[in-house]
VOBA-1610 file (N, C-alpha, C; in pm, whole numbers, padded with zeros to 5 digits, always signed):
BEGIN
Met-01610+00295-02366Met-01473+00295-02312Met-01414+00436-02321Ala-01348+00480-02213Ala-01290+00614-02212Ala-01176+00624-02313Lys-01170+00738-02380Lys-01066+00759-02479Lys-00935+00797-02412Lys-00826+00736-02456Lys-00696+00766-02400Lys-00647+00902-02450Gly-00583+00979-02359Gly-00524+01106-02398Gly-00403+01083-02487Lys-00360+01188-02557Lys-00248+01176-02651Lys-00120+01131-02581Lys-00094+01185-02460Lys+00028+01148-02389Lys+00027+01002-02348Leu-00088+00954-02304Leu-00097+00813-02266Leu-00085+00724-02389Gln-00145+00767-02500Gln-00134+00690-02623Gln+00013+00679-02668Thr+00086+00791-02656Thr+00227+00793-02694Thr+00307+00699-02604Ala+00278+00705-02474Ala+00349+00618-02379Ala+00319+00471-02407Thr+00191+00442-02431Thr+00150+00304-02455Thr+00212+00249-02584Ser+00232+00336-02682Ser+00288+00292-02810Ser+00431+00241-02796Lys+00497+00276-02688Lys+00635+00233-02667Lys+00642+00093-02605Leu+00525+00037-02571Leu+00521-00097-02512Leu+00488-00200-02619Glu+00546-00317-02604Glu+00519-00426-02696Glu+00396-00502-02647Ala+00291-00505-02725Ala+00165-00567-02684Ala+00185-00711-02640Gly+00132-00742-02522Gly+00136-00879-02472Gly+00267-00922-02410Lys+00370-00839-02419Lys+00501-00880-02368Lys+00509-00865-02216Arg+00576-00960-02153Arg+00606-00951-02010Arg+00754-00920-01998Tyr+00785-00807-01943Tyr+00923-00759-01937Tyr+00995-00808-01811Glu+01124-00833-01823Glu+01205-00856-01705Glu+01187-00737-01612Val+01190-00758-01481Val+01158-00650-01388Val+01250-00530-01406Ser+01379-00553-01432Ser+01471-00441-01451Ser+01436-00362-01576Glu+01395-00432-01681Glu+01356-00368-01806Glu+01224-00293-01788Ala+01133-00352-01711Ala+01003-00290-01687Ala+01017-00159-01611Val+01103-00159-01510Val+01123-00038-01430Val+01191+00071-01513Lys+01288+00033-01592Lys+01356+00129-01680Lys+01256+00190-01778Leu+01171+00107-01834Leu+01071+00153-01929Leu+00966+00240-01860Leu+00930+00203-01738Leu+00834+00282-01662Leu+00881+00426-01647Lys+01008+00444-01615Lys+01063+00578-01599Lys+01065+00654-01732Glu+01085+00581-01841Glu+01090+00644-01973Glu+00952+00692-02020Val+00847+00616-01986Val+00714+00650-02036Val+00632+00731-01935Ser+00690+00763-01820Ser+00621+00845-01722Ser+00621+00990-01771Tyr+00504+01042-01803Tyr+00495+01177-01862Tyr+00439+01280-01764Glu+00413+01241-01640Glu+00359+01335-01542Glu+00457+01449-01516Lys+00404+01565-01485Lys+00487+01682-01456Lys+00522+01691-01308Phe+00485+01588-01233Phe+00517+01581-01091Phe+00589+01449-01064Asp+00641+01434-00943Asp+00711+01310-00908Asp+00606+01202-00882Ala+00571+01130-00986Ala+00461+01033-00979Ala+00493+00915-00888Thr+00387+00858-00834Thr+00399+00737-00753Thr+00412+00616-00845Val+00496+00522-00806Val+00508+00395-00878Val+00413+00296-00811Glu+00324+00237-00890Glu+00225+00144-00837Glu+00260+00000-00877Phe+00246-00089-00780Phe+00259-00233-00804Phe+00119-00292-00803Ser+00085-00369-00905Ser-00046-00433-00910Ser-00030-00580-00945Cys-00109-00664-00883Cys-00106-00804-00920Cys-00246-00862-00918Lys-00268-00956-01005Lys-00396-01026-01014Lys-00376-01167-00963Leu-00452-01205-00860Leu-00439-01337-00800Leu-00559-01424-00836Asp-00535-01552-00854Asp-00643-01646-00884Asp-00697-01700-00753Ile-00771-01614-00682Ile-00827-01648-00551Ile-00972-01603-00546Asp-01041-01645-00440Asp-01178-01604-00417Asp-01183-01527-00284Pro-01177-01394-00289Pro-01173-01314-00166Pro-01296-01331-00077Arg-01402-01396-00130Arg-01519-01421-00048Arg-01492-01528+00057Gln-01388-01609+00032Gln-01345-01710+00130Gln-01254-01644+00233Ala-01281-01666+00359Ala-01208-01597+00466Ala-01057-01615+00455Asp-01013-01736+00423Asp-00868-01761+00417Asp-00804-01705+00292Gln-00886-01663+00195Gln-00832-01608+00071Gln-00851-01456+00062Asn-00907-01397+00165Asn-00920-01251+00172Asn-00794-01197+00238Leu-00691-01178+00156Leu-00558-01147+00207Leu-00546-01002+00252Arg-00483-00983+00365Arg-00461-00849+00418Arg-00341-00850+00510Gly-00263-00744+00504Gly-00147-00733+00592Gly-00071-00605+00564Ala+00053-00602+00607Ala+00138-00484+00588Ala+00283-00527+00577Ile+00362-00446+00512Ile+00503-00475+00494Ile+00582-00345+00494Val+00701-00349+00553Val+00791-00234+00549Val+00879-00249+00425Leu+00861-00163+00327Leu+00940-00171+00205Leu+01084-00129+00232Pro+01181-00195+00170Pro+01323-00166+00196Pro+01361-00019+00178His+01297+00047+00080His+01333+00185+00050His+01215+00282+00065Gly+01112+00239+00137Gly+00999+00326+00163Gly+00919+00358+00038Thr+00825+00451+00053Thr+00738+00488-00059Thr+00767+00627-00112Gly+00849+00703-00040Gly+00877+00840-00082Gly+00771+00938-00037Lys+00673+00888+00036Lys+00564+00974+00083Lys+00571+00991+00234Thr+00553+01114+00281Thr+00548+01141+00424Thr+00406+01117+00472Gln+00390+01026+00566Gln+00257+00990+00616Gln+00220+01073+00738Arg+00096+01122+00739Arg+00042+01190+00856Arg-00025+01084+00943Ile+00034+01062+01061Ile-00009+00950+01145Ile-00091+01001+01264Leu-00211+00947+01278Leu-00296+00976+01393Leu-00293+00856+01486Val-00257+00878+01612Val-00251+00770+01710Val-00353+00795+01821Phe-00440+00699+01843Phe-00534+00704+01954Phe-00471+00630+02072Ala-00431+00704+02173Ala-00365+00644+02289Ala-00373+00739+02407Lys-00347+00684+02526Lys-00350+00764+02648Lys-00223+00742+02729Gly-00197+00833+02820Gly-00088+00817+02917Gly+00049+00796+02854Asp+00121+00696+02906Asp+00257+00669+02860Asp+00260+00630+02712Lys+00157+00562+02667Lys+00153+00521+02526Lys+00139+00643+02434Ala+00066+00741+02479Ala+00053+00865+02402Ala+00188+00936+02395Lys+00259+00938+02506Lys+00391+01002+02510Lys+00488+00929+02418Ala+00480+00795+02417Ala+00569+00714+02331Ala+00541+00743+02184Ala+00413+00758+02149Ala+00376+00786+02011Ala+00427+00923+01968Glu+00416+01018+02056Glu+00465+01154+02027Glu+00616+01152+02008Ala+00685+01080+02095Ala+00832+01073+02087Ala+00877+01005+01958Ala+00796+00911+01908Ala+00832+00837+01787Ala+00806+00919+01661Gly+00731+01028+01676Gly+00708+01115+01560Gly+00570+01111+01500Ala+00471+01062+01575Ala+00333+01064+01525Ala+00289+01208+01503Thr+00210+01231+01401Thr+00165+01366+01369Thr+00062+01418+01469Tyr-00033+01331+01503Tyr-00138+01366+01599Tyr-00152+01253+01699Val-00166+01290+01827Val-00183+01188+01932Val-00289+01237+02030Gly-00382+01150+02064Gly-00485+01188+02159Gly-00585+01076+02177Ser-00695+01107+02242Ser-00797+01005+02265Ser-00935+01058+02228Asp-01017+01086+02329Asp-01156+01126+02303Asp-01167+01252+02217Glu-01075+01345+02236Glu-01084+01470+02160Glu-01069+01447+02010Tyr-00984+01347+01973Tyr-00967+01318+01830Tyr-01081+01231+01777Val-01140+01148+01863Val-01259+01072+01823Val-01369+01171+01784Asn-01389+01271+01869Asn-01492+01372+01842Asn-01460+01453+01717Lys-01333+01484+01699Lys-01292+01563+01584Lys-01318+01489+01453Val-01288+01359+01452Val-01314+01279+01332Val-01464+01269+01307Gln-01542+01252+01413Gln-01688+01245+01399Gln-01744+01373+01339Glu-01674+01483+01361Glu-01719+01612+01308Glu-01672+01636+01164Gly-01595+01539+01109Gly-01556+01550+00969Gly-01409+01574+00941Trp-01327+01578+01045Trp-01183+01602+01026Trp-01115+01475+00976Leu-01040+01486+00866Leu-00974+01368+00807Leu-00835+01402+00753Asp-00764+01491+00818Asp-00632+01533+00771Asp-00522+01440+00819Phe-00533+01312+00787Phe-00433+01212+00826Phe-00437+01100+00724Asp-00328+01021+00720Asp-00315+00914+00621Asp-00320+00775+00681Val-00281+00762+00807Val-00275+00632+00875Val-00325+00650+01017Val-00397+00549+01067Val-00447+00555+01204Val-00394+00434+01283Val-00341+00463+01401Val-00293+00359+01493Val-00370+00375+01624Ala-00400+00266+01690Ala-00472+00274+01817Ala-00425+00164+01911Thr-00424+00195+02040Thr-00397+00092+02139Thr-00527+00014+02159Pro-00518-00113+02200Pro-00639-00195+02215Pro-00744-00134+02307Asp-00700-00066+02414Asp-00796-00009+02507Asp-00873+00109+02449Met-00827+00161+02335Met-00897+00274+02271Met-00996+00228+02165Met-00996+00099+02131Met-01079+00053+02019Met-01229+00061+02047Gly-01266+00066+02175Gly-01408+00085+02207Gly-01458+00218+02153Gln-01378+00323+02172Gln-01416+00456+02121Gln-01391+00467+01971Val-01276+00413+01925Val-01241+00422+01783Val-01341+00342+01699Gly-01397+00235+01755Gly-01494+00154+01682Gly-01614+00235+01636Arg-01645+00343+01707Arg-01758+00427+01668Arg-01731+00502+01538Leu-01604+00502+01496Leu-01567+00574+01374Leu-01564+00481+01252Gly-01610+00359+01270Gly-01603+00260+01162Gly-01665+00305+01031Arg-01780+00372+01039Arg-01848+00415+00917Arg-01772+00525+00843Ile-01687+00595+00918Ile-01608+00702+00858Ile-01474+00650+00809Leu-01405+00576+00895Leu-01271+00528+00862Leu-01271+00404+00774Gly-01367+00314+00794Gly-01371+00188+00720Gly-01370+00204+00569Pro-01464+00280+00512Pro-01469+00295+00366Pro-01343+00359+00307Arg-01269+00431+00389Arg-01146+00498+00344Arg-01022+00413+00367Gly-01040+00293+00420Gly-00927+00205+00447Gly-00839+00252+00562Leu-00896+00328+00654Leu-00817+00388+00762Leu-00843+00324+00899Met-00934+00227+00904Met-00967+00168+01034Met-00851+00085+01086Pro-00805+00109+01209Pro-00696+00029+01267Pro-00733-00119+01270Asn-00633-00205+01249Asn-00658-00348+01242Asn-00536-00424+01293Pro-00555-00523+01380Pro-00441-00600+01430Pro-00360-00668+01319Lys-00428-00707+01208Lys-00359-00776+01099Lys-00254-00688+01032Thr-00273-00558+01039Thr-00177-00467+00976Thr-00087-00400+01079Gly-00099-00442+01205Gly-00014-00386+01309Gly-00053-00248+01356Thr-00175-00206+01323Thr-00216-00071+01363Thr-00306-00070+01487Val-00336-00188+01540Val-00394-00199+01674Val-00289-00268+01758Thr-00223-00194+01844Thr-00107-00248+01915Thr-00075-00166+02039Met-00013-00230+02137Met+00036-00156+02254Met+00173-00096+02224Asp+00242-00152+02124Asp+00374-00101+02090Asp+00359+00009+01984Val+00303+00122+02026Val+00277+00231+01932Val+00406+00292+01879Glu+00511+00286+01958Glu+00640+00339+01912Glu+00689+00262+01789Lys+00682+00129+01797Lys+00724+00046+01684Lys+00635+00072+01563Ala+00504+00082+01586Ala+00410+00105+01476Ala+00440+00235+01403Val+00462+00341+01478Val+00492+00472+01417Val+00624+00468+01343Asn+00725+00406+01404Asn+00857+00398+01339Asn+00849+00321+01207Glu+00772+00211+01206Glu+00759+00132+01083Glu+00688+00210+00974Ile+00584+00282+01011Ile+00511+00362+00911Ile+00602+00469+00853Asn+00678+00534+00938Asn+00770+00638+00890Asn+00884+00579+00807Ala+00913+00451+00829Ala+01021+00385+00754Ala+00973+00333+00618Gly+00842+00339+00592Gly+00791+00296+00463Gly+00697+00178+00467Lys+00628+00160+00577Lys+00532+00050+00588Lys+00408+00080+00505Val+00364-00019+00427Val+00242-00004+00348Val+00150-00122+00375Glu+00021-00097+00365Glu-00078-00202+00382Glu-00122-00255+00247Tyr-00154-00383+00243Tyr-00206-00442+00121Tyr-00333-00521+00154Arg-00422-00528+00055Arg-00547-00601+00075Arg-00608-00635-00060Thr-00659-00756-00074Thr-00722-00793-00199Thr-00858-00725-00213Asp-00889-00682-00336Asp-01022-00628-00360Asp-01116-00742-00399Lys-01237-00710-00440Lys-01337-00813-00469Lys-01299-00900-00588Gln-01211-00848-00675Gln-01169-00924-00792Gln-01038-01000-00771Gly-00984-00993-00649Gly-00859-01064-00621Gly-00735-00987-00661Asn-00748-00855-00674Asn-00633-00771-00709Asn-00571-00707-00585Ile-00441-00686-00589Ile-00371-00610-00486Ile-00296-00497-00557Gln-00312-00376-00506Gln-00243-00262-00565Gln-00189-00174-00452Ile-00057-00151-00456Ile+00003-00068-00351Ile+00113+00019-00411Pro+00144+00132-00347Pro+00255+00216-00393Pro+00388+00154-00352Val+00487+00161-00443Val+00619+00103-00412Val+00732+00203-00438Gly+00700+00331-00435Gly+00805+00431-00453Gly+00761+00546-00540Lys+00859+00624-00584Lys+00836+00737-00672Lys+00920+00719-00798Val+00876+00782-00906Val+00950+00774-01032Val+01093+00826-01015Ser+01112+00919-00922Ser+01246+00976-00899Ser+01340+00879-00829Phe+01287+00769-00771Phe+01374+00669-00708Phe+01468+00611-00813Asn+01587+00565-00769Asn+01672+00497-00865Asn+01612+00359-00895Glu+01648+00303-01007Glu+01586+00179-01053Glu+01605+00064-00956Thr+01723+00055-00896Thr+01752-00055-00803Thr+01659-00052-00683Asp+01630+00067-00630Asp+01542+00078-00514Asp+01399+00039-00548Ile+01353+00078-00666Ile+01217+00039-00708Ile+01210-00113-00723Ile+01311-00171-00785Ile+01314-00316-00805Ile+01313-00388-00671Asp+01393-00341-00576Asp+01396-00403-00443Asp+01258-00400-00378Asn+01190-00287-00388Asn+01057-00274-00329Asn+00957-00368-00396Val+00962-00374-00529Val+00872-00461-00604Val+00895-00607-00567Lys+01022-00648-00561Lys+01052-00787-00526Lys+01010-00820-00382Ser+01019-00723-00294Ser+00983-00746-00154Ser+00834-00773-00139Ile+00750-00691-00205Ile+00606-00714-00191Ile+00565-00840-00266Tyr+00630-00869-00377Tyr+00598-00992-00450Tyr+00631-01114-00364Ala+00746-01111-00299Ala+00787-01223-00213Ala+00687-01243-00099Arg+00636-01131-00044Arg+00537-01141+00063Arg+00408-01205+00012Ile+00363-01163-00103Ile+00240-01218-00160Ile+00253-01368-00185Val+00368-01409-00238Val+00391-01552-00263Val+00393-01628-00130Lys+00452-01568-00029Lys+00466-01634+00102Lys+00330-01659+00167Ile+00235-01568+00147Ile+00106-01581+00216Ile+00002-01653+00131Arg+00048-01728+00031Arg-00044-01803-00054Arg-00132-01893+00032Pro-00264-01882+00020Pro-00355-01967+00099Pro-00337-02114+00061Ala-00343-02201+00159Ala-00326-02344+00135Ala-00437-02402+00048Thr-00552-02335+00045Thr-00666-02386-00032Thr-00659-02349-00180Val-00561-02267-00219Val-00547-02227-00360Val-00463-02330-00434Lys-00518-02388-00538Lys-00447-02488-00618Lys-00414-02429-00755Gly-00312-02485-00818Gly-00276-02440-00952Gly-00214-02300-00952Ile-00244-02223-01055Ile-00188-02088-01068Ile-00239-01999-00955Tyr-00150-01925-00894Tyr-00184-01834-00783Tyr-00172-01689-00829Val-00053-01651-00875Val-00034-01515-00927Val-00052-01520-01079Lys-00153-01451-01128Lys-00182-01453-01271Lys-00097-01353-01347Asn-00081-01233-01292Asn+00008-01135-01356Asn+00044-01025-01259Val+00154-00957-01291Val+00202-00842-01214Val+00231-00729-01311Thr+00192-00608-01275Thr+00223-00492-01356Thr+00279-00381-01268Val+00359-00295-01328Val+00405-00174-01261Val+00366-00056-01348Ser+00340+00057-01286Ser+00300+00176-01361Ser+00327+00299-01278Ser+00331+00415-01344Ser+00335+00541-01271Ser+00191+00587-01255Thr+00170+00694-01182Thr+00035+00739-01147Thr-00061+00745-01266Met-00017+00805-01376Met-00103+00822-01492Met-00055+00743-01613Gly+00054+00667-01596Gly+00114+00596-01708Gly+00051+00461-01733Pro+00088+00397-01842Pro+00035+00265-01876Pro+00093+00155-01788Gly+00016+00048-01771Gly+00066-00066-01694Gly+00164-00147-01776Ile+00275-00183-01715Ile+00379-00262-01783Ile+00384-00400-01718Lys+00354-00504-01795Lys+00352-00640-01741Lys+00493-00688-01710Val+00506-00756-01596Val+00638-00802-01550Val+00646-00954-01558Asp+00756-01005-01607Asp+00781-01150-01610Asp+00798-01200-01469Leu+00715-01292-01426Leu+00717-01339-01288Leu+00847-01406-01250Gly+00910-01473-01346Gly+01036-01539-01317Gly+01144-01444-01275Ser+01139-01320-01324Ser+01242-01221-01290Ser+01221-01164-01151Leu+01110-01198-01087Leu+01081-01148-00952Leu+01124-01245-00844Glu+01163-01367-00884Glu+01200-01468-00785Glu+01330-01428-00716
//
C-alpha cells in the first residue's frame, strides 16, 4: 500500500473515522482540509450496487451542473456547412471536418470535449481507437452526437459534465473548484446525486447507492450522509 504524505495524513486526521457527514458539513470540511497550492477540483464519487456488465445497468449520460465546473473546456466540433458556422458562433474552440480527422489521426489531442453531427460519424468513427480510451468519443447518450451543435456547445460551456459507471460500479465526476462558495458546491453535488437516483435501473433491487464521497484533487475522501442529499 502506498504511504500517505504528511499533508494528506494531517488532512485525514481531521476526519472522524467511519462518519458520514451532512453535505453542508462535508463541503465545509473539504475546503478546510484542501492543502493544494492551486485551485483544486472538487470531485463527487459514488459507489452503486449495480452490475455494469448488464446493459441496463451500465449507466452513462450527461448533466448541466447549476454552477458549472469552473473549468474552461476546449471543444472540438466535427461539422460541415451551416452546422459548422453554428458551432463557431456558439463558441466552439475548433470546428472542421476531414482536416481535423486527419489531425487527430496524426496525434493531435489539444481538446477536452468532442461533438459531432450524425453525418460526420462515418469519418469520426475511424478515431475510435484514439478517442475511445480517453473518453472523448462522441455519443448520442451524452448529447455529443447531434444536429443541434449550437445547443451542445452552449451546454458544455455552461458546465455540462458526462458521467459513466466504471467496471466496479463507481461514478466520479468534477463538481466545481475549492474556490467555489459552499452553496454552489452543494447545489452541484445535489444535482448529480438527484440524477443518479432518477436513472436507477428497474432491475436493481434493495440498496442502490452504497456511499457518496466528496474530495479535492489531492485531499481525502469525505463520506456524505445520503439523507442530507435528498
